[in-house]
A tleap script that builds the chain and sets N, CA, C and O, in Angstrom:
source leaprc.protein.ff14SB
mol = sequence {
  NMET ASP ALA ASN ILE LEU LYS GLY LYS TRP
  LEU GLN LEU LYS GLY SER ILE ARG GLU LYS
  TRP GLY GLN LEU THR ASP ASP ASP VAL ASP
  THR VAL GLU GLY SER ALA GLU ARG LEU VAL
  GLY LYS ILE GLN GLU ARG TYR GLY TYR ALA
  LYS GLN ARG ALA GLU ASP GLU VAL ASP ALA
  PHE LEU ALA ARG TYR GLY THR THR THR CPRO
}
set mol.1.N position { 0.634 -1.254 -0.120 }
set mol.1.CA position { 0.063 0.069 -0.029 }
set mol.1.C position { 0.889 1.272 0.105 }
set mol.1.O position { 1.726 1.398 0.999 }
set mol.2.N position { 0.641 2.171 -0.806 }
set mol.2.CA position { 1.381 3.312 -0.825 }
set mol.2.C position { 0.658 4.555 -0.084 }
set mol.2.O position { -0.428 4.996 -0.460 }
set mol.3.N position { 1.394 5.073 1.023 }
set mol.3.CA position { 0.539 5.537 1.654 }
set mol.3.C position { 0.608 7.245 1.134 }
set mol.3.O position { -0.252 8.013 1.564 }
set mol.4.N position { 1.508 7.664 0.348 }
set mol.4.CA position { 1.411 8.834 -0.494 }
set mol.4.C position { 0.207 8.893 -1.321 }
set mol.4.O position { -0.280 10.019 -1.428 }
set mol.5.N position { -0.427 7.869 -1.974 }
set mol.5.CA position { -1.429 7.921 -2.727 }
set mol.5.C position { -2.534 8.320 -1.948 }
set mol.5.O position { -3.187 9.158 -2.570 }
set mol.6.N position { -3.024 8.058 -0.812 }
set mol.6.CA position { -4.154 8.309 0.080 }
set mol.6.C position { -3.826 9.677 0.613 }
set mol.6.O position { -4.784 10.439 0.743 }
set mol.7.N position { -2.776 10.063 0.904 }
set mol.7.CA position { -2.573 11.276 1.467 }
set mol.7.C position { -2.933 12.266 0.289 }
set mol.7.O position { -3.538 13.289 0.611 }
set mol.8.N position { -2.686 12.108 -0.778 }
set mol.8.CA position { -2.378 13.181 -2.015 }
set mol.8.C position { -4.207 13.435 -2.412 }
set mol.8.O position { -4.616 14.530 -2.797 }
set mol.9.N position { -5.013 12.370 -2.252 }
set mol.9.CA position { -6.315 12.251 -2.468 }
set mol.9.C position { -7.249 12.619 -0.951 }
set mol.9.O position { -8.478 12.554 -0.938 }
set mol.10.N position { -6.594 12.923 0.018 }
set mol.10.CA position { -7.462 12.547 1.380 }
set mol.10.C position { -8.498 13.554 1.345 }
set mol.10.O position { -9.594 13.186 1.769 }
set mol.11.N position { -8.398 14.699 0.950 }
set mol.11.CA position { -9.605 15.514 1.050 }
set mol.11.C position { -10.775 15.272 0.196 }
set mol.11.O position { -11.951 15.497 0.484 }
set mol.12.N position { -10.317 14.800 -0.853 }
set mol.12.CA position { -11.489 14.068 -1.795 }
set mol.12.C position { -12.222 12.727 -1.484 }
set mol.12.O position { -13.293 12.339 -1.951 }
set mol.13.N position { -11.374 12.087 -0.560 }
set mol.13.CA position { -12.079 10.629 -0.379 }
set mol.13.C position { -12.705 10.677 1.069 }
set mol.13.O position { -13.440 9.752 1.413 }
set mol.14.N position { -12.434 11.745 1.947 }
set mol.14.CA position { -13.021 11.594 3.430 }
set mol.14.C position { -14.425 11.250 3.298 }
set mol.14.O position { -14.873 10.224 3.809 }
set mol.15.N position { -15.056 11.971 2.711 }
set mol.15.CA position { -16.458 11.663 2.381 }
set mol.15.C position { -16.953 10.429 2.128 }
set mol.15.O position { -17.868 9.963 2.807 }
set mol.16.N position { -16.432 9.827 1.194 }
set mol.16.CA position { -16.200 8.500 0.586 }
set mol.16.C position { -15.995 7.323 1.466 }
set mol.16.O position { -16.582 6.245 1.555 }
set mol.17.N position { -14.913 7.887 2.137 }
set mol.17.CA position { -14.507 6.628 3.426 }
set mol.17.C position { -15.382 6.857 4.515 }
set mol.17.O position { -15.460 5.866 5.241 }
set mol.18.N position { -16.188 7.993 4.944 }
set mol.18.CA position { -17.051 7.957 5.764 }
set mol.18.C position { -18.680 6.953 5.445 }
set mol.18.O position { -19.359 6.320 6.253 }
set mol.19.N position { -18.839 7.125 4.225 }
set mol.19.CA position { -19.657 6.123 3.449 }
set mol.19.C position { -19.655 4.744 3.654 }
set mol.19.O position { -20.465 3.965 4.156 }
set mol.20.N position { -18.346 4.604 3.052 }
set mol.20.CA position { -18.054 3.040 2.960 }
set mol.20.C position { -17.899 2.408 4.371 }
set mol.20.O position { -18.268 1.247 4.543 }
set mol.21.N position { -17.324 3.190 5.462 }
set mol.21.CA position { -17.185 2.572 6.575 }
set mol.21.C position { -17.740 3.323 7.764 }
set mol.21.O position { -17.128 4.023 8.571 }
set mol.22.N position { -18.993 3.040 7.705 }
set mol.22.CA position { -19.788 4.098 8.344 }
set mol.22.C position { -19.760 3.941 9.993 }
set mol.22.O position { -20.337 4.702 10.769 }
set mol.23.N position { -18.978 2.809 10.352 }
set mol.23.CA position { -18.694 2.674 11.985 }
set mol.23.C position { -17.594 3.700 12.234 }
set mol.23.O position { -17.442 4.012 13.415 }
set mol.24.N position { -16.851 4.243 11.396 }
set mol.24.CA position { -15.899 5.121 11.784 }
set mol.24.C position { -16.295 6.588 12.272 }
set mol.24.O position { -17.143 7.302 11.737 }
set mol.25.N position { -15.719 6.823 13.103 }
set mol.25.CA position { -16.530 8.426 13.719 }
set mol.25.C position { -15.701 8.985 12.972 }
set mol.25.O position { -14.737 8.447 12.427 }
set mol.26.N position { -16.217 10.723 12.872 }
set mol.26.CA position { -15.440 11.561 12.378 }
set mol.26.C position { -14.019 11.752 12.846 }
set mol.26.O position { -12.993 11.912 12.185 }
set mol.27.N position { -14.209 11.698 14.139 }
set mol.27.CA position { -13.035 11.642 14.946 }
set mol.27.C position { -11.812 10.529 14.219 }
set mol.27.O position { -10.716 10.952 13.849 }
set mol.28.N position { -12.136 9.371 14.124 }
set mol.28.CA position { -11.504 8.407 13.429 }
set mol.28.C position { -10.872 8.798 12.277 }
set mol.28.O position { -9.648 8.809 12.151 }
set mol.29.N position { -11.717 9.143 11.368 }
set mol.29.CA position { -11.222 10.072 9.891 }
set mol.29.C position { -10.519 10.854 10.112 }
set mol.29.O position { -9.436 10.970 9.538 }
set mol.30.N position { -10.968 11.650 11.061 }
set mol.30.CA position { -9.498 13.187 11.261 }
set mol.30.C position { -8.279 12.606 11.689 }
set mol.30.O position { -7.216 13.089 11.298 }
set mol.31.N position { -8.309 11.453 12.581 }
set mol.31.CA position { -6.980 11.016 13.090 }
set mol.31.C position { -6.091 10.238 11.977 }
set mol.31.O position { -4.864 10.148 12.022 }
set mol.32.N position { -7.002 9.643 10.880 }
set mol.32.CA position { -6.200 8.895 9.952 }
set mol.32.C position { -5.321 9.696 9.184 }
set mol.32.O position { -4.243 9.307 8.734 }
set mol.33.N position { -5.891 11.019 9.020 }
set mol.33.CA position { -4.874 12.054 8.259 }
set mol.33.C position { -4.324 11.773 6.942 }
set mol.33.O position { -3.385 12.396 6.447 }
set mol.34.N position { -5.041 10.666 6.314 }
set mol.34.CA position { -4.243 10.276 4.959 }
set mol.34.C position { -3.659 9.250 4.953 }
set mol.34.O position { -3.373 8.793 3.846 }
set mol.35.N position { -3.302 8.579 6.038 }
set mol.35.CA position { -2.306 7.492 6.213 }
set mol.35.C position { -2.952 6.082 6.175 }
set mol.35.O position { -3.758 5.783 7.057 }
set mol.36.N position { -2.666 5.289 5.288 }
set mol.36.CA position { -3.269 4.071 4.851 }
set mol.36.C position { -3.429 3.360 6.294 }
set mol.36.O position { -4.446 3.083 6.930 }
set mol.37.N position { -1.912 3.144 6.613 }
set mol.37.CA position { -1.790 2.062 7.846 }
set mol.37.C position { -2.841 2.546 9.092 }
set mol.37.O position { -3.353 1.736 9.864 }
set mol.38.N position { -3.026 3.740 9.138 }
set mol.38.CA position { -3.883 4.427 10.292 }
set mol.38.C position { -5.247 3.917 9.981 }
set mol.38.O position { -5.888 3.395 10.892 }
set mol.39.N position { -5.845 4.032 8.582 }
set mol.39.CA position { -7.213 3.869 8.173 }
set mol.39.C position { -7.278 2.481 8.340 }
set mol.39.O position { -8.338 1.952 8.674 }
set mol.40.N position { -6.075 1.722 8.106 }
set mol.40.CA position { -6.104 0.131 8.088 }
set mol.40.C position { -6.489 -0.298 9.835 }
set mol.40.O position { -7.411 -1.071 10.097 }
set mol.41.N position { -5.790 0.220 10.702 }
set mol.41.CA position { -5.840 0.173 11.960 }
set mol.41.C position { -7.130 0.587 12.491 }
set mol.41.O position { -7.600 -0.216 13.297 }
set mol.42.N position { -7.865 1.678 12.245 }
set mol.42.CA position { -9.163 1.957 12.431 }
set mol.42.C position { -10.284 1.062 12.064 }
set mol.42.O position { -11.154 0.772 12.885 }
set mol.43.N position { -10.282 0.610 10.831 }
set mol.43.CA position { -10.854 -0.530 10.248 }
set mol.43.C position { -10.995 -1.623 11.209 }
set mol.43.O position { -12.070 -1.974 11.697 }
set mol.44.N position { -9.698 -2.215 11.490 }
set mol.44.CA position { -9.620 -3.428 12.338 }
set mol.44.C position { -10.328 -3.062 13.766 }
set mol.44.O position { -11.140 -3.796 14.329 }
set mol.45.N position { -9.916 -1.912 14.208 }
set mol.45.CA position { -10.582 -1.510 15.327 }
set mol.45.C position { -12.113 -1.603 15.523 }
set mol.45.O position { -12.625 -2.327 16.376 }
set mol.46.N position { -12.864 -0.751 14.597 }
set mol.46.CA position { -13.896 -0.720 14.389 }
set mol.46.C position { -14.840 -1.854 14.171 }
set mol.46.O position { -15.927 -1.938 14.742 }
set mol.47.N position { -14.363 -2.742 13.299 }
set mol.47.CA position { -15.015 -3.789 12.440 }
set mol.47.C position { -14.603 -5.075 13.076 }
set mol.47.O position { -15.368 -6.039 13.035 }
set mol.48.N position { -13.477 -5.142 13.642 }
set mol.48.CA position { -13.075 -6.229 14.122 }
set mol.48.C position { -12.053 -7.136 13.277 }
set mol.48.O position { -11.401 -8.037 13.803 }
set mol.49.N position { -11.980 -6.812 11.928 }
set mol.49.CA position { -11.266 -7.430 10.871 }
set mol.49.C position { -9.949 -7.837 11.125 }
set mol.49.O position { -9.268 -7.202 11.931 }
set mol.50.N position { -9.545 -8.727 10.591 }
set mol.50.CA position { -8.077 -9.066 10.462 }
set mol.50.C position { -7.445 -7.965 9.802 }
set mol.50.O position { -8.126 -7.048 9.342 }
set mol.51.N position { -5.908 -7.985 9.701 }
set mol.51.CA position { -5.044 -6.946 9.284 }
set mol.51.C position { -5.508 -7.113 7.888 }
set mol.51.O position { -6.180 -6.251 7.321 }
set mol.52.N position { -5.073 -8.448 7.228 }
set mol.52.CA position { -5.286 -8.771 5.765 }
set mol.52.C position { -6.630 -8.214 5.206 }
set mol.52.O position { -6.716 -7.362 4.321 }
set mol.53.N position { -7.654 -8.810 5.843 }
set mol.53.CA position { -8.957 -8.154 5.314 }
set mol.53.C position { -9.013 -6.569 5.290 }
set mol.53.O position { -9.262 -5.983 4.237 }
set mol.54.N position { -8.747 -5.802 6.625 }
set mol.54.CA position { -8.954 -4.415 6.255 }
set mol.54.C position { -7.706 -3.807 5.270 }
set mol.54.O position { -7.942 -2.695 4.797 }
set mol.55.N position { -6.546 -4.358 4.955 }
set mol.55.CA position { -5.581 -3.768 4.051 }
set mol.55.C position { -6.577 -4.306 2.693 }
set mol.55.O position { -6.908 -3.370 1.964 }
set mol.56.N position { -7.026 -5.504 2.319 }
set mol.56.CA position { -7.812 -5.700 1.258 }
set mol.56.C position { -8.946 -4.558 0.867 }
set mol.56.O position { -9.026 -3.936 -0.192 }
set mol.57.N position { -9.772 -4.469 1.994 }
set mol.57.CA position { -10.737 -3.526 1.628 }
set mol.57.C position { -10.278 -2.012 1.182 }
set mol.57.O position { -10.778 -1.314 0.300 }
set mol.58.N position { -9.174 -1.712 2.058 }
set mol.58.CA position { -8.826 -0.325 1.822 }
set mol.58.C position { -8.270 -0.445 0.067 }
set mol.58.O position { -8.747 0.173 -0.884 }
set mol.59.N position { -7.161 -1.413 0.049 }
set mol.59.CA position { -6.914 -1.414 -1.483 }
set mol.59.C position { -7.798 -1.682 -2.734 }
set mol.59.O position { -7.325 -1.648 -3.870 }
set mol.60.N position { -9.333 -1.996 -2.428 }
set mol.60.CA position { -10.141 -2.196 -3.254 }
set mol.60.C position { -11.329 -0.929 -3.272 }
set mol.60.O position { -12.295 -0.852 -4.031 }
set mol.61.N position { -10.949 -0.023 -2.246 }
set mol.61.CA position { -11.501 1.123 -2.196 }
set mol.61.C position { -10.899 2.028 -2.967 }
set mol.61.O position { -11.466 2.776 -3.764 }
set mol.62.N position { -9.480 1.954 -2.686 }
set mol.62.CA position { -8.683 3.089 -3.722 }
set mol.62.C position { -8.602 2.571 -5.082 }
set mol.62.O position { -8.376 3.398 -5.966 }
set mol.63.N position { -8.745 1.358 -5.402 }
set mol.63.CA position { -8.589 1.082 -6.838 }
set mol.63.C position { -10.033 1.413 -7.641 }
set mol.63.O position { -10.012 1.526 -8.867 }
set mol.64.N position { -11.379 1.572 -6.831 }
set mol.64.CA position { -12.487 1.763 -7.035 }
set mol.64.C position { -12.527 3.234 -7.455 }
set mol.64.O position { -13.138 3.632 -8.446 }
set mol.65.N position { -11.778 4.061 -6.562 }
set mol.65.CA position { -11.674 5.493 -6.988 }
set mol.65.C position { -10.584 5.965 -7.950 }
set mol.65.O position { -10.264 7.150 -8.052 }
set mol.66.N position { -10.092 5.075 -8.573 }
set mol.66.CA position { -8.876 5.135 -9.569 }
set mol.66.C position { -7.553 5.640 -9.051 }
set mol.66.O position { -6.844 6.507 -9.561 }
set mol.67.N position { -7.348 4.955 -7.962 }
set mol.67.CA position { -6.389 5.187 -7.398 }
set mol.67.C position { -5.500 3.886 -7.017 }
set mol.67.O position { -5.905 3.118 -6.145 }
set mol.68.N position { -4.330 3.670 -7.664 }
set mol.68.CA position { -3.850 2.028 -7.399 }
set mol.68.C position { -2.708 2.152 -6.304 }
set mol.68.O position { -2.323 3.241 -5.878 }
set mol.69.N position { -2.183 0.870 -5.874 }
set mol.69.CA position { -1.290 0.713 -5.063 }
set mol.69.C position { -0.354 -0.594 -5.705 }
set mol.69.O position { -0.754 -1.599 -6.293 }
set mol.70.N position { 0.974 -0.196 -5.372 }
set mol.70.CA position { 1.797 -1.197 -6.363 }
set mol.70.C position { 1.554 -2.399 -5.891 }
set mol.70.O position { 2.045 -3.388 -6.437 }
savepdb mol mol.pdb
quit
């Protein structure tokens, strides 16, 4: 996962992230600050997902919005 990709589009994606992962609070999303690793961690925390599942969901989300990871 390339952290710079998410940071570059963070402001544009915040609303979509809130829609996709509705259990994340506004504070959760604000503390992520564009960090893919923090987003994965918050998804794990709120949804009880394993790290791999959370990473897969974030990767799929980024691919959907025209953002790719290496």
